[in-house]
PDB file of N, H, CA, C and O in Angstrom:
ATOM      1  N   MET A   1      97.183  93.690  98.603  1.00  0.00           N
ATOM      2  CA  MET A   1      97.785  95.382  99.110  1.00  0.00           C
ATOM      3  C   MET A   1      97.008  96.060 100.350  1.00  0.00           C
ATOM      4  O   MET A   1      95.810  96.076 100.629  1.00  0.00           O
ATOM      5  N   ARG A   2      97.696  96.397 100.742  1.00  0.00           N
ATOM      6  H   ARG A   2      98.670  96.384 100.516  1.00  0.00           H
ATOM      7  CA  ARG A   2      98.012  96.837 102.333  1.00  0.00           C
ATOM      8  C   ARG A   2      98.811  98.548 102.542  1.00  0.00           C
ATOM      9  O   ARG A   2      99.959  98.989 102.502  1.00  0.00           O
ATOM     10  N   LEU A   3      97.429  99.102 102.773  1.00  0.00           N
ATOM     11  H   LEU A   3      96.496  98.744 102.805  1.00  0.00           H
ATOM     12  CA  LEU A   3      98.090 100.729 102.338  1.00  0.00           C
ATOM     13  C   LEU A   3      97.941 101.558 104.076  1.00  0.00           C
ATOM     14  O   LEU A   3      96.970 102.110 104.595  1.00  0.00           O
ATOM     15  N   SER A   4      98.997 101.385 104.464  1.00  0.00           N
ATOM     16  H   SER A   4      99.786 100.936 104.043  1.00  0.00           H
ATOM     17  CA  SER A   4      98.748 102.521 105.468  1.00  0.00           C
ATOM     18  C   SER A   4      98.775 104.230 105.829  1.00  0.00           C
ATOM     19  O   SER A   4      99.087 105.267 105.244  1.00  0.00           O
ATOM     20  N   GLU A   5      98.479 104.000 106.581  1.00  0.00           N
ATOM     21  H   GLU A   5      98.226 103.157 107.056  1.00  0.00           H
ATOM     22  CA  GLU A   5      99.144 105.846 107.151  1.00  0.00           C
ATOM     23  C   GLU A   5     100.490 106.849 107.186  1.00  0.00           C
ATOM     24  O   GLU A   5     100.617 108.018 106.821  1.00  0.00           O
ATOM     25  N   ALA A   6     101.309 106.032 107.696  1.00  0.00           N
ATOM     26  H   ALA A   6     101.205 105.083 107.993  1.00  0.00           H
ATOM     27  CA  ALA A   6     102.319 106.122 107.777  1.00  0.00           C
ATOM     28  C   ALA A   6     103.484 106.610 106.264  1.00  0.00           C
ATOM     29  O   ALA A   6     103.363 106.135 105.135  1.00  0.00           O
ATOM     30  N   ASN A   7     104.267 107.377 106.578  1.00  0.00           N
ATOM     31  H   ASN A   7     104.366 107.763 107.496  1.00  0.00           H
ATOM     32  CA  ASN A   7     105.018 108.248 105.834  1.00  0.00           C
ATOM     33  C   ASN A   7     105.751 107.623 104.696  1.00  0.00           C
ATOM     34  O   ASN A   7     106.873 107.262 105.050  1.00  0.00           O
ATOM     35  N   CYS A   8     105.449 107.346 103.285  1.00  0.00           N
ATOM     36  H   CYS A   8     104.537 107.639 102.998  1.00  0.00           H
ATOM     37  CA  CYS A   8     106.225 107.212 102.716  1.00  0.00           C
ATOM     38  C   CYS A   8     107.629 107.510 102.880  1.00  0.00           C
ATOM     39  O   CYS A   8     108.206 108.558 103.170  1.00  0.00           O
ATOM     40  N   LYS A   9     108.352 105.487 102.441  1.00  0.00           N
ATOM     41  H   LYS A   9     107.884 104.635 102.205  1.00  0.00           H
ATOM     42  CA  LYS A   9     110.030 106.238 102.638  1.00  0.00           C
ATOM     43  C   LYS A   9     110.300 104.874 101.486  1.00  0.00           C
ATOM     44  O   LYS A   9     111.174 104.183 102.009  1.00  0.00           O
ATOM     45  N   SER A  10     110.105 104.584 100.863  1.00  0.00           N
ATOM     46  H   SER A  10     109.395 105.145 100.438  1.00  0.00           H
ATOM     47  CA  SER A  10     110.811 103.917 100.032  1.00  0.00           C
ATOM     48  C   SER A  10     111.255 105.096  98.677  1.00  0.00           C
ATOM     49  O   SER A  10     110.526 105.909  98.108  1.00  0.00           O
ATOM     50  N   GLU A  11     112.488 104.843  98.500  1.00  0.00           N
ATOM     51  H   GLU A  11     113.080 104.183  98.963  1.00  0.00           H
ATOM     52  CA  GLU A  11     113.513 105.933  98.426  1.00  0.00           C
ATOM     53  C   GLU A  11     113.355 105.361  96.566  1.00  0.00           C
ATOM     54  O   GLU A  11     113.972 105.893  95.642  1.00  0.00           O
ATOM     55  N   LEU A  12     112.781 104.669  96.480  1.00  0.00           N
ATOM     56  H   LEU A  12     112.281 104.236  97.230  1.00  0.00           H
ATOM     57  CA  LEU A  12     113.201 104.082  94.954  1.00  0.00           C
ATOM     58  C   LEU A  12     111.691 105.149  94.457  1.00  0.00           C
ATOM     59  O   LEU A  12     112.000 106.065  93.695  1.00  0.00           O
ATOM     60  N   VAL A  13     110.077 105.064  94.857  1.00  0.00           N
ATOM     61  H   VAL A  13     109.826 104.320  95.476  1.00  0.00           H
ATOM     62  CA  VAL A  13     109.806 105.090  95.232  1.00  0.00           C
ATOM     63  C   VAL A  13     109.641 107.618  94.793  1.00  0.00           C
ATOM     64  O   VAL A  13     109.463 108.480  93.932  1.00  0.00           O
ATOM     65  N   LEU A  14     109.870 107.381  96.088  1.00  0.00           N
ATOM     66  H   LEU A  14     110.014 106.681  96.788  1.00  0.00           H
ATOM     67  CA  LEU A  14     109.913 108.747  96.189  1.00  0.00           C
ATOM     68  C   LEU A  14     111.054 109.814  95.305  1.00  0.00           C
ATOM     69  O   LEU A  14     111.298 111.000  95.083  1.00  0.00           O
ATOM     70  N   SER A  15     111.638 108.063  94.935  1.00  0.00           N
ATOM     71  H   SER A  15     111.440 107.100  95.116  1.00  0.00           H
ATOM     72  CA  SER A  15     112.760 109.457  93.754  1.00  0.00           C
ATOM     73  C   SER A  15     111.670 109.302  91.836  1.00  0.00           C
ATOM     74  O   SER A  15     112.002 109.493  90.667  1.00  0.00           O
ATOM     75  N   ARG A  16     110.346 108.866  92.538  1.00  0.00           N
ATOM     76  H   ARG A  16     110.076 108.711  93.489  1.00  0.00           H
ATOM     77  CA  ARG A  16     110.049 108.730  91.013  1.00  0.00           C
ATOM     78  C   ARG A  16     108.920 110.023  90.681  1.00  0.00           C
ATOM     79  O   ARG A  16     108.489 110.412  89.595  1.00  0.00           O
ATOM     80  N   LEU A  17     108.698 110.408  91.788  1.00  0.00           N
ATOM     81  H   LEU A  17     109.048 110.093  92.669  1.00  0.00           H
ATOM     82  CA  LEU A  17     107.805 111.575  92.616  1.00  0.00           C
ATOM     83  C   LEU A  17     107.903 112.502  92.439  1.00  0.00           C
ATOM     84  O   LEU A  17     109.117 112.674  92.334  1.00  0.00           O
ATOM     85  N   GLU A  18     107.165 113.865  92.232  1.00  0.00           N
ATOM     86  H   GLU A  18     106.179 113.725  92.317  1.00  0.00           H
ATOM     87  CA  GLU A  18     107.613 115.045  91.754  1.00  0.00           C
ATOM     88  C   GLU A  18     107.665 115.704  93.492  1.00  0.00           C
ATOM     89  O   GLU A  18     106.915 115.941  94.439  1.00  0.00           O
ATOM     90  N   PRO A  19     109.047 115.776  93.106  1.00  0.00           N
ATOM     91  CA  PRO A  19     109.178 116.118  95.029  1.00  0.00           C
ATOM     92  C   PRO A  19     108.696 117.391  95.814  1.00  0.00           C
ATOM     93  O   PRO A  19     109.397 117.790  96.744  1.00  0.00           O
ATOM     94  N   ALA A  20     106.893 118.412  95.308  1.00  0.00           N
ATOM     95  H   ALA A  20     106.323 118.088  94.553  1.00  0.00           H
ATOM     96  CA  ALA A  20     105.979 119.217  95.551  1.00  0.00           C
ATOM     97  C   ALA A  20     105.236 117.582  95.920  1.00  0.00           C
ATOM     98  O   ALA A  20     104.798 117.964  97.005  1.00  0.00           O
ATOM     99  N   VAL A  21     105.074 117.065  95.898  1.00  0.00           N
ATOM    100  H   VAL A  21     105.430 116.755  95.016  1.00  0.00           H
ATOM    101  CA  VAL A  21     103.455 116.027  95.937  1.00  0.00           C
ATOM    102  C   VAL A  21     104.226 114.908  96.770  1.00  0.00           C
ATOM    103  O   VAL A  21     103.499 113.988  97.143  1.00  0.00           O
ATOM    104  N   ALA A  22     105.848 114.807  97.199  1.00  0.00           N
ATOM    105  H   ALA A  22     106.439 115.555  96.895  1.00  0.00           H
ATOM    106  CA  ALA A  22     105.722 113.567  97.440  1.00  0.00           C
ATOM    107  C   ALA A  22     105.189 113.169  98.745  1.00  0.00           C
ATOM    108  O   ALA A  22     104.461 112.191  98.912  1.00  0.00           O
ATOM    109  N   LYS A  23     105.870 114.554 100.329  1.00  0.00           N
ATOM    110  H   LYS A  23     106.461 115.349 100.193  1.00  0.00           H
ATOM    111  CA  LYS A  23     104.943 114.479 101.132  1.00  0.00           C
ATOM    112  C   LYS A  23     103.622 113.719 101.440  1.00  0.00           C
ATOM    113  O   LYS A  23     103.407 112.707 102.109  1.00  0.00           O
ATOM    114  N   GLU A  24     102.949 114.401 100.853  1.00  0.00           N
ATOM    115  H   GLU A  24     103.123 115.223 100.310  1.00  0.00           H
ATOM    116  CA  GLU A  24     101.049 113.432 100.910  1.00  0.00           C
ATOM    117  C   GLU A  24     101.855 112.543 100.416  1.00  0.00           C
ATOM    118  O   GLU A  24     102.761 113.286 100.795  1.00  0.00           O
ATOM    119  N   PHE A  25     102.565 111.427  99.802  1.00  0.00           N
ATOM    120  H   PHE A  25     101.830 110.823  99.494  1.00  0.00           H
ATOM    121  CA  PHE A  25     102.389 110.619  99.760  1.00  0.00           C
ATOM    122  C   PHE A  25     102.738 109.161 100.733  1.00  0.00           C
ATOM    123  O   PHE A  25     103.861 109.277 101.225  1.00  0.00           O
ATOM    124  N   ARG A  26     102.156 108.025 101.068  1.00  0.00           N
ATOM    125  H   ARG A  26     101.244 107.930 100.668  1.00  0.00           H
ATOM    126  CA  ARG A  26     101.886 107.038 102.800  1.00  0.00           C
ATOM    127  C   ARG A  26     102.193 106.082 102.484  1.00  0.00           C
ATOM    128  O   ARG A  26     102.408 106.151 101.274  1.00  0.00           O
ATOM    129  N   ALA A  27     102.472 104.574 103.050  1.00  0.00           N
ATOM    130  H   ALA A  27     102.297 104.517 104.033  1.00  0.00           H
ATOM    131  CA  ALA A  27     103.120 103.710 102.583  1.00  0.00           C
ATOM    132  C   ALA A  27     102.551 102.775 102.600  1.00  0.00           C
ATOM    133  O   ALA A  27     102.011 102.470 103.664  1.00  0.00           O
ATOM    134  N   ALA A  28     102.388 101.763 101.266  1.00  0.00           N
ATOM    135  H   ALA A  28     102.827 102.011 100.402  1.00  0.00           H
ATOM    136  CA  ALA A  28     102.175 100.026 101.482  1.00  0.00           C
ATOM    137  C   ALA A  28     102.539  99.349 100.648  1.00  0.00           C
ATOM    138  O   ALA A  28     103.103 100.033  99.794  1.00  0.00           O
ATOM    139  N   SER A  29     102.529  98.260 100.392  1.00  0.00           N
ATOM    140  H   SER A  29     102.070  97.704 101.085  1.00  0.00           H
ATOM    141  CA  SER A  29     102.750  97.119 100.170  1.00  0.00           C
ATOM    142  C   SER A  29     102.040  96.112  99.517  1.00  0.00           C
ATOM    143  O   SER A  29     101.048  95.484  99.887  1.00  0.00           O
ATOM    144  N   ALA A  30     102.621  96.058  98.605  1.00  0.00           N
ATOM    145  H   ALA A  30     103.426  96.568  98.304  1.00  0.00           H
ATOM    146  CA  ALA A  30     101.994  94.684  98.452  1.00  0.00           C
ATOM    147  C   ALA A  30     102.414  93.096  98.372  1.00  0.00           C
ATOM    148  O   ALA A  30     103.508  92.680  98.754  1.00  0.00           O
ATOM    149  N   VAL A  31     101.597  92.449  97.935  1.00  0.00           N
ATOM    150  H   VAL A  31     100.708  92.786  97.624  1.00  0.00           H
ATOM    151  CA  VAL A  31     101.986  90.302  97.931  1.00  0.00           C
ATOM    152  C   VAL A  31     101.625  89.988  96.487  1.00  0.00           C
ATOM    153  O   VAL A  31     100.419  90.226  96.428  1.00  0.00           O
ATOM    154  N   PHE A  32     101.991  89.625  95.429  1.00  0.00           N
ATOM    155  H   PHE A  32     102.971  89.432  95.476  1.00  0.00           H
ATOM    156  CA  PHE A  32     102.066  89.438  94.454  1.00  0.00           C
ATOM    157  C   PHE A  32     102.736  88.259  93.884  1.00  0.00           C
ATOM    158  O   PHE A  32     103.635  88.481  93.073  1.00  0.00           O
ATOM    159  N   GLN A  33     102.303  86.445  94.321  1.00  0.00           N
ATOM    160  H   GLN A  33     101.573  86.264  94.980  1.00  0.00           H
ATOM    161  CA  GLN A  33     103.209  85.609  93.161  1.00  0.00           C
ATOM    162  C   GLN A  33     104.240  85.124  94.191  1.00  0.00           C
ATOM    163  O   GLN A  33     105.392  84.866  93.844  1.00  0.00           O
ATOM    164  N   GLY A  34     103.603  84.939  96.101  1.00  0.00           N
ATOM    165  H   GLY A  34     102.667  85.149  96.382  1.00  0.00           H
ATOM    166  CA  GLY A  34     104.954  85.040  96.515  1.00  0.00           C
ATOM    167  C   GLY A  34     105.809  86.382  96.768  1.00  0.00           C
ATOM    168  O   GLY A  34     106.369  86.353  97.864  1.00  0.00           O
ATOM    169  N   GLN A  35     106.005  87.353  96.147  1.00  0.00           N
ATOM    170  H   GLN A  35     105.550  87.377  95.256  1.00  0.00           H
ATOM    171  CA  GLN A  35     107.215  88.667  96.447  1.00  0.00           C
ATOM    172  C   GLN A  35     106.200  89.121  96.825  1.00  0.00           C
ATOM    173  O   GLN A  35     105.020  88.795  96.694  1.00  0.00           O
ATOM    174  N   ARG A  36     107.239  90.720  97.815  1.00  0.00           N
ATOM    175  H   ARG A  36     108.197  90.985  97.922  1.00  0.00           H
ATOM    176  CA  ARG A  36     106.307  91.570  98.217  1.00  0.00           C
ATOM    177  C   ARG A  36     106.729  92.639  97.529  1.00  0.00           C
ATOM    178  O   ARG A  36     107.701  92.367  96.826  1.00  0.00           O
ATOM    179  N   PHE A  37     106.444  93.520  97.476  1.00  0.00           N
ATOM    180  H   PHE A  37     105.654  93.741  98.048  1.00  0.00           H
ATOM    181  CA  PHE A  37     106.485  95.223  96.828  1.00  0.00           C
ATOM    182  C   PHE A  37     105.999  96.207  97.141  1.00  0.00           C
ATOM    183  O   PHE A  37     104.818  96.536  97.251  1.00  0.00           O
ATOM    184  N   GLN A  38     107.465  97.033  97.394  1.00  0.00           N
ATOM    185  H   GLN A  38     108.424  96.766  97.305  1.00  0.00           H
ATOM    186  CA  GLN A  38     106.565  98.154  98.060  1.00  0.00           C
ATOM    187  C   GLN A  38     106.071  98.948  97.593  1.00  0.00           C
ATOM    188  O   GLN A  38     106.690  98.986  96.530  1.00  0.00           O
ATOM    189  N   ALA A  39     105.270  99.798  97.533  1.00  0.00           N
ATOM    190  H   ALA A  39     104.767  99.767  98.397  1.00  0.00           H
ATOM    191  CA  ALA A  39     104.459 100.801  96.925  1.00  0.00           C
ATOM    192  C   ALA A  39     104.367 102.741  97.875  1.00  0.00           C
ATOM    193  O   ALA A  39     104.636 102.965  99.055  1.00  0.00           O
ATOM    194  N   CYS A  40     104.061 103.426  97.164  1.00  0.00           N
ATOM    195  H   CYS A  40     103.843 103.244  96.205  1.00  0.00           H
ATOM    196  CA  CYS A  40     103.257 104.945  97.901  1.00  0.00           C
ATOM    197  C   CYS A  40     101.846 105.162  97.123  1.00  0.00           C
ATOM    198  O   CYS A  40     101.487 104.935  95.968  1.00  0.00           O
ATOM    199  N   TRP A  41     101.153 105.747  98.368  1.00  0.00           N
ATOM    200  H   TRP A  41     101.445 105.931  99.307  1.00  0.00           H
ATOM    201  CA  TRP A  41      99.860 105.906  97.684  1.00  0.00           C
ATOM    202  C   TRP A  41      99.920 107.567  97.970  1.00  0.00           C
ATOM    203  O   TRP A  41     100.945 108.248  97.962  1.00  0.00           O
ATOM    204  N   ARG A  42      98.196 108.155  98.288  1.00  0.00           N
ATOM    205  H   ARG A  42      97.363 107.601  98.294  1.00  0.00           H
ATOM    206  CA  ARG A  42      98.086 109.062  97.867  1.00  0.00           C
ATOM    207  C   ARG A  42      95.907 109.459  97.098  1.00  0.00           C
ATOM    208  O   ARG A  42      95.386 109.412  95.984  1.00  0.00           O
ATOM    209  N   MET A  43      95.253 109.896  98.940  1.00  0.00           N
ATOM    210  H   MET A  43      95.676 109.934  99.845  1.00  0.00           H
ATOM    211  CA  MET A  43      93.813 109.873  97.790  1.00  0.00           C
ATOM    212  C   MET A  43      93.739 111.049  96.897  1.00  0.00           C
ATOM    213  O   MET A  43      94.077 112.221  97.060  1.00  0.00           O
ATOM    214  N   MET A  44      93.267 110.487  96.024  1.00  0.00           N
ATOM    215  H   MET A  44      92.992 109.535  95.891  1.00  0.00           H
ATOM    216  CA  MET A  44      93.356 111.910  94.521  1.00  0.00           C
ATOM    217  C   MET A  44      91.644 111.634  94.492  1.00  0.00           C
ATOM    218  O   MET A  44      91.365 110.437  94.567  1.00  0.00           O
ATOM    219  N   GLY A  45      90.557 112.498  94.401  1.00  0.00           N
ATOM    220  H   GLY A  45      90.784 113.470  94.341  1.00  0.00           H
ATOM    221  CA  GLY A  45      89.459 111.909  94.566  1.00  0.00           C
ATOM    222  C   GLY A  45      88.734 111.541  95.785  1.00  0.00           C
ATOM    223  O   GLY A  45      88.525 112.000  96.908  1.00  0.00           O
ATOM    224  N   ASN A  46      88.332 110.131  94.813  1.00  0.00           N
ATOM    225  H   ASN A  46      88.502 109.758  93.900  1.00  0.00           H
ATOM    226  CA  ASN A  46      87.682 108.899  95.061  1.00  0.00           C
ATOM    227  C   ASN A  46      88.099 107.711  94.571  1.00  0.00           C
ATOM    228  O   ASN A  46      87.498 106.654  94.376  1.00  0.00           O
ATOM    229  N   ALA A  47      89.811 108.218  94.313  1.00  0.00           N
ATOM    230  H   ALA A  47      90.299 109.076  94.472  1.00  0.00           H
ATOM    231  CA  ALA A  47      90.885 106.881  94.896  1.00  0.00           C
ATOM    232  C   ALA A  47      91.999 106.485  95.427  1.00  0.00           C
ATOM    233  O   ALA A  47      92.029 107.036  96.528  1.00  0.00           O
ATOM    234  N   ALA A  48      92.246 106.319  95.393  1.00  0.00           N
ATOM    235  H   ALA A  48      92.222 105.872  94.499  1.00  0.00           H
ATOM    236  CA  ALA A  48      93.850 105.944  95.808  1.00  0.00           C
ATOM    237  C   ALA A  48      94.426 105.715  94.758  1.00  0.00           C
ATOM    238  O   ALA A  48      94.256 104.796  93.957  1.00  0.00           O
ATOM    239  N   TYR A  49      95.223 106.678  94.745  1.00  0.00           N
ATOM    240  H   TYR A  49      95.361 107.425  95.395  1.00  0.00           H
ATOM    241  CA  TYR A  49      96.390 106.444  93.423  1.00  0.00           C
ATOM    242  C   TYR A  49      97.698 106.039  94.085  1.00  0.00           C
ATOM    243  O   TYR A  49      98.169 106.541  95.106  1.00  0.00           O
ATOM    244  N   LEU A  50      98.418 104.672  93.068  1.00  0.00           N
ATOM    245  H   LEU A  50      98.036 104.265  92.239  1.00  0.00           H
ATOM    246  CA  LEU A  50      98.967 104.669  93.781  1.00  0.00           C
ATOM    247  C   LEU A  50     100.441 104.155  92.588  1.00  0.00           C
ATOM    248  O   LEU A  50     100.531 104.066  91.364  1.00  0.00           O
ATOM    249  N   VAL A  51     101.427 103.910  93.771  1.00  0.00           N
ATOM    250  H   VAL A  51     101.354 103.983  94.766  1.00  0.00           H
ATOM    251  CA  VAL A  51     103.022 104.311  93.041  1.00  0.00           C
ATOM    252  C   VAL A  51     103.383 103.174  93.162  1.00  0.00           C
ATOM    253  O   VAL A  51     102.881 102.613  94.135  1.00  0.00           O
ATOM    254  N   TYR A  52     104.461 102.227  92.220  1.00  0.00           N
ATOM    255  H   TYR A  52     104.869 102.683  91.428  1.00  0.00           H
ATOM    256  CA  TYR A  52     105.102 101.010  92.770  1.00  0.00           C
ATOM    257  C   TYR A  52     106.341 101.092  92.853  1.00  0.00           C
ATOM    258  O   TYR A  52     106.760 102.191  92.489  1.00  0.00           O
ATOM    259  N   GLU A  53     107.251 100.246  93.247  1.00  0.00           N
ATOM    260  H   GLU A  53     106.910  99.354  93.543  1.00  0.00           H
ATOM    261  CA  GLU A  53     108.929 100.735  92.643  1.00  0.00           C
ATOM    262  C   GLU A  53     109.188 100.558  91.341  1.00  0.00           C
ATOM    263  O   GLU A  53     109.657 101.423  90.601  1.00  0.00           O
ATOM    264  N   ASP A  54     108.966  99.719  91.107  1.00  0.00           N
ATOM    265  H   ASP A  54     108.585  99.016  91.708  1.00  0.00           H
ATOM    266  CA  ASP A  54     109.582  99.681  89.291  1.00  0.00           C
ATOM    267  C   ASP A  54     108.252 101.315  88.586  1.00  0.00           C
ATOM    268  O   ASP A  54     107.869 101.745  87.498  1.00  0.00           O
ATOM    269  N   GLY A  55     108.209 101.381  88.891  1.00  0.00           N
ATOM    270  H   GLY A  55     108.520 101.031  89.775  1.00  0.00           H
ATOM    271  CA  GLY A  55     107.723 102.948  88.504  1.00  0.00           C
ATOM    272  C   GLY A  55     105.601 102.497  88.362  1.00  0.00           C
ATOM    273  O   GLY A  55     104.764 103.388  88.506  1.00  0.00           O
ATOM    274  N   ASP A  56     105.191 100.921  88.054  1.00  0.00           N
ATOM    275  H   ASP A  56     105.871 100.197  87.937  1.00  0.00           H
ATOM    276  CA  ASP A  56     104.528 100.826  87.977  1.00  0.00           C
ATOM    277  C   ASP A  56     103.354 101.739  88.531  1.00  0.00           C
ATOM    278  O   ASP A  56     103.342 102.376  89.584  1.00  0.00           O
ATOM    279  N   GLN A  57     102.226 101.629  87.415  1.00  0.00           N
ATOM    280  H   GLN A  57     102.236 101.112  86.559  1.00  0.00           H
ATOM    281  CA  GLN A  57     100.776 102.830  89.023  1.00  0.00           C
ATOM    282  C   GLN A  57      99.650 102.006  88.711  1.00  0.00           C
ATOM    283  O   GLN A  57      99.358 101.067  87.970  1.00  0.00           O
ATOM    284  N   GLY A  58      99.114 102.779  89.624  1.00  0.00           N
ATOM    285  H   GLY A  58      99.351 103.542  90.226  1.00  0.00           H
ATOM    286  CA  GLY A  58      97.808 101.640  89.777  1.00  0.00           C
ATOM    287  C   GLY A  58      96.251 103.687  90.582  1.00  0.00           C
ATOM    288  O   GLY A  58      96.312 104.909  90.719  1.00  0.00           O
ATOM    289  N   ILE A  59      95.065 102.277  90.811  1.00  0.00           N
ATOM    290  H   ILE A  59      95.015 101.284  90.700  1.00  0.00           H
ATOM    291  CA  ILE A  59      94.219 102.957  91.311  1.00  0.00           C
ATOM    292  C   ILE A  59      93.202 102.246  91.565  1.00  0.00           C
ATOM    293  O   ILE A  59      92.836 101.323  90.837  1.00  0.00           O
ATOM    294  N   ILE A  60      92.610 102.606  92.667  1.00  0.00           N
ATOM    295  H   ILE A  60      92.907 103.356  93.258  1.00  0.00           H
ATOM    296  CA  ILE A  60      91.917 101.347  93.655  1.00  0.00           C
ATOM    297  C   ILE A  60      91.021 103.082  94.559  1.00  0.00           C
ATOM    298  O   ILE A  60      91.381 103.863  95.440  1.00  0.00           O
ATOM    299  N   PRO A  61      89.645 102.929  93.578  1.00  0.00           N
ATOM    300  CA  PRO A  61      88.424 103.663  93.917  1.00  0.00           C
ATOM    301  C   PRO A  61      88.338 103.055  94.813  1.00  0.00           C
ATOM    302  O   PRO A  61      88.633 101.870  94.969  1.00  0.00           O
ATOM    303  N   ALA A  62      87.491 104.538  96.252  1.00  0.00           N
ATOM    304  H   ALA A  62      87.251 105.501  96.125  1.00  0.00           H
ATOM    305  CA  ALA A  62      87.368 104.547  97.090  1.00  0.00           C
ATOM    306  C   ALA A  62      86.539 103.922  97.803  1.00  0.00           C
ATOM    307  O   ALA A  62      86.460 104.264  98.983  1.00  0.00           O
ATOM    308  N   HIS A  63      85.719 102.880  97.331  1.00  0.00           N
ATOM    309  H   HIS A  63      85.784 102.603  96.372  1.00  0.00           H
ATOM    310  CA  HIS A  63      84.453 102.081  97.139  1.00  0.00           C
ATOM    311  C   HIS A  63      85.140 101.053  97.829  1.00  0.00           C
ATOM    312  O   HIS A  63      85.134 100.702  99.008  1.00  0.00           O
ATOM    313  N   GLU A  64      85.822 100.593  96.671  1.00  0.00           N
ATOM    314  H   GLU A  64      85.827 100.878  95.713  1.00  0.00           H
ATOM    315  CA  GLU A  64      86.309  99.319  96.888  1.00  0.00           C
ATOM    316  C   GLU A  64      87.698  99.280  98.257  1.00  0.00           C
ATOM    317  O   GLU A  64      88.360  98.283  98.548  1.00  0.00           O
ATOM    318  N   LEU A  65      87.778 100.204  98.678  1.00  0.00           N
ATOM    319  H   LEU A  65      87.240 101.013  98.442  1.00  0.00           H
ATOM    320  CA  LEU A  65      89.149 100.262  99.898  1.00  0.00           C
ATOM    321  C   LEU A  65      88.130  99.223 101.654  1.00  0.00           C
ATOM    322  O   LEU A  65      86.975  99.297 102.075  1.00  0.00           O
ATOM    323  N   LYS A  66      89.307  98.450 102.096  1.00  0.00           N
ATOM    324  H   LYS A  66      90.244  98.390 101.754  1.00  0.00           H
ATOM    325  CA  LYS A  66      88.182  98.333 103.090  1.00  0.00           C
ATOM    326  C   LYS A  66      89.249  98.361 103.911  1.00  0.00           C
ATOM    327  O   LYS A  66      90.405  98.243 103.506  1.00  0.00           O
ATOM    328  N   PRO A  67      88.686  98.631 105.962  1.00  0.00           N
ATOM    329  CA  PRO A  67      89.728  98.404 107.310  1.00  0.00           C
ATOM    330  C   PRO A  67      90.325  97.071 107.511  1.00  0.00           C
ATOM    331  O   PRO A  67      89.701  96.014 107.417  1.00  0.00           O
ATOM    332  N   GLU A  68      91.622  97.198 107.804  1.00  0.00           N
ATOM    333  H   GLU A  68      92.129  98.056 107.880  1.00  0.00           H
ATOM    334  CA  GLU A  68      92.249  95.810 108.267  1.00  0.00           C
ATOM    335  C   GLU A  68      90.722  95.725 109.293  1.00  0.00           C
ATOM    336  O   GLU A  68      89.907  96.509 109.779  1.00  0.00           O
ATOM    337  N   LEU A  69      90.981  94.207 109.234  1.00  0.00           N
ATOM    338  H   LEU A  69      91.643  93.570 108.840  1.00  0.00           H
ATOM    339  CA  LEU A  69      89.159  93.674 110.752  1.00  0.00           C
ATOM    340  C   LEU A  69      91.210  92.907 111.485  1.00  0.00           C
ATOM    341  O   LEU A  69      92.359  92.712 111.089  1.00  0.00           O
ATOM    342  N   SER A  70      90.384  92.797 112.628  1.00  0.00           N
ATOM    343  H   SER A  70      89.451  92.955 112.949  1.00  0.00           H
ATOM    344  CA  SER A  70      91.912  93.021 114.085  1.00  0.00           C
ATOM    345  C   SER A  70      91.515  91.419 114.496  1.00  0.00           C
ATOM    346  O   SER A  70      91.004  90.682 113.653  1.00  0.00           O
ATOM    347  N   ALA A  71      91.757  91.031 115.659  1.00  0.00           N
ATOM    348  H   ALA A  71      92.172  91.630 116.344  1.00  0.00           H
ATOM    349  CA  ALA A  71      91.620  88.982 116.039  1.00  0.00           C
ATOM    350  C   ALA A  71      91.489  89.863 117.123  1.00  0.00           C
ATOM    351  O   ALA A  71      91.298  89.422 118.256  1.00  0.00           O
TER     352      ALA A  71
END
């Protein structure tokens, strides 16, 4: 799972969100079984709340988030 600070641009995800909160969501992507999925996320309390293109949702506790290491 990769979380980005860029605005969410996935029309599929944005169509599943309430318009009043859609602008708070950021872009994310995940690779599962070799397939890439787009998602959008926002912080809610002490967790990142995710919404995927297929409508699935998930939560990642903030203490599990790690910055990407650069080479």
